[in-house]
C-alpha positions in Angstrom: -35.2 7.5 34.9 -32.1 9.6 35.3 -30.4 10.6 32.0 -26.5 10.0 32.0 -24.7 12.6 30.7 -21.5 12.7 28.4 -19.1 13.2 31.6 -20.9 10.5 33.4 -20.5 8.0 30.3 -16.9 8.9 30.1 -16.0 8.0 33.5 -18.5 4.8 33.3 -16.5 3.6 30.1 -13.2 4.3 31.8 -13.9 2.3 34.7 -14.8 -0.6 32.5 -11.6 -0.2 30.5 -9.9 -0.5 33.7 -11.3 -4.3 33.7 -9.7 -5.5 30.3 -6.7 -6.2 31.9 -8.5 -9.2 33.6 -8.3 -12.0 31.0 -11.2 -14.0 32.6 -13.3 -11.4 31.3 -14.8 -11.6 27.8 -16.6 -8.1 28.2 -19.1 -5.8 30.3 -21.7 -3.6 29.4 -24.1 -1.2 31.3 -27.7 -1.9 30.8 -30.5 0.3 31.9 -34.0 -1.6 32.9 -35.5 -1.4 29.8 -32.7 -3.3 27.9 -30.8 -0.2 26.5 -26.6 -0.9 26.4 -25.9 2.5 27.5 -22.1 1.8 27.7 -20.3 -1.5 26.4 -17.0 -3.4 26.4 -18.4 -6.2 24.7 -17.3 -7.5 21.1 -19.4 -8.2 18.4 -21.7 -6.4 16.0 -23.7 -3.5 17.4 -26.9 -5.4 16.6 -26.3 -8.4 18.6 -25.0 -6.1 21.7 -28.5 -4.4 21.4 -30.4 -7.4 21.4 -28.1 -8.9 24.5 -28.8 -6.0 26.5 -32.9 -6.4 26.1 -32.6 -10.3 26.8 -31.0 -10.2 29.2 -32.9 -7.3 31.0 -35.8 -9.7 30.5 -34.3 -12.4 32.0 -33.6 -10.4 35.2 -37.4 -8.9 35.3 -38.3 -12.4 35.1 -36.6 -13.7 38.0 -37.8 -10.5 39.7 -41.3 -11.7 38.9 -40.5 -15.1 40.1 -38.9 -14.4 43.3 -39.4 -10.9 44.8 -43.3 -12.1 45.7 -41.5 -14.3 48.6 -39.0 -12.1 49.1 -41.0 -8.9 49.7 -38.9 -5.7 50.0 -35.3 -7.9 49.3 -32.9 -6.2 47.0 -31.7 -8.1 43.9 -28.0 -8.0 44.5 -27.0 -10.2 41.4 -28.4 -12.6 38.6 -26.1 -15.4 37.6 -26.3 -17.5 34.0 -24.0 -20.4 33.8 -23.2 -22.0 30.5 -20.5 -24.9 29.9 -17.4 -22.3 29.4 -19.1 -19.2 30.4 -20.6 -17.4 33.3 -23.4 -14.1 33.0 -23.7 -12.2 35.9 -25.7 -9.5 35.7 -25.2 -6.9 39.3 -27.9 -4.2 39.8 -26.2 -0.8 40.4 -29.4 1.0 41.2 -32.9 0.4 40.4 -32.5 1.9 36.6 -28.7 0.7 36.0 -27.3 -2.8 35.8 -24.0 -4.2 35.2 -23.6 -7.3 33.1 -20.4 -9.3 33.3 -19.1 -12.2 30.9 -16.5 -14.1 31.9 -14.9 -17.5 31.1 -15.3 -20.3 33.8 -12.1 -21.9 33.3 -9.6 -21.2 36.3 -11.7 -18.5 37.5 -11.4 -17.2 41.0 -15.0 -16.0 41.5 -14.7 -14.9 45.0 -12.0 -12.3 43.8 -14.2 -11.3 40.8 -16.9 -10.6 43.4 -14.9 -8.2 44.9 -13.8 -6.8 42.1 -17.3 -6.0 40.9 -18.5 -4.8 44.2 -15.8 -2.3 44.2 -16.7 -1.1 40.5 -20.7 -0.9 41.5 -19.6 1.4 44.4 -17.8 3.3 42.0 -20.5 3.5 39.1 -23.5 4.0 42.0 -21.0 6.9 43.1 -20.8 8.3 39.3 -24.6 7.7 38.9 -25.9 9.6 42.0 -24.7 13.0 41.0 
C-alpha cells in the first residue's frame, strides 16, 4: 500500500472542502482498504468516524466477495446504500483508497452528483498517483 504524504493529504483535504458548498452533501471521507479514515469532512465524534470507515469497508469487501466471482476482472466502481433520507455511496479511487459520500435524498440530482464525483475521483487519482 502506498503512503500518503502531508502535501498529498493537504491537496485531498482541499478537494473535499470544495464540495462543502453542495448542500445535498452531509460529508465525505477518504478511506483506505483497511477502513482507516485518512481524510474526513464528516461531522461527529472521531471514534464514530473511525468506526464508520471500518464498517463501510467491511460492507464493500462483502459486496466484492459476493459479486466479483461472477464478474471476474470487472472493477468495482461504486457501492450505494440507501436509507429513508440519506444515501451513502462508496467510490473506488484505486485499489487502496475509496471515497465515501453521504448525501440527502430529498431533491437531489443524482446524475449531477455522480458527474461531480467522477471529476473529483479523477483529481484524487492524479494526487495519489504521484
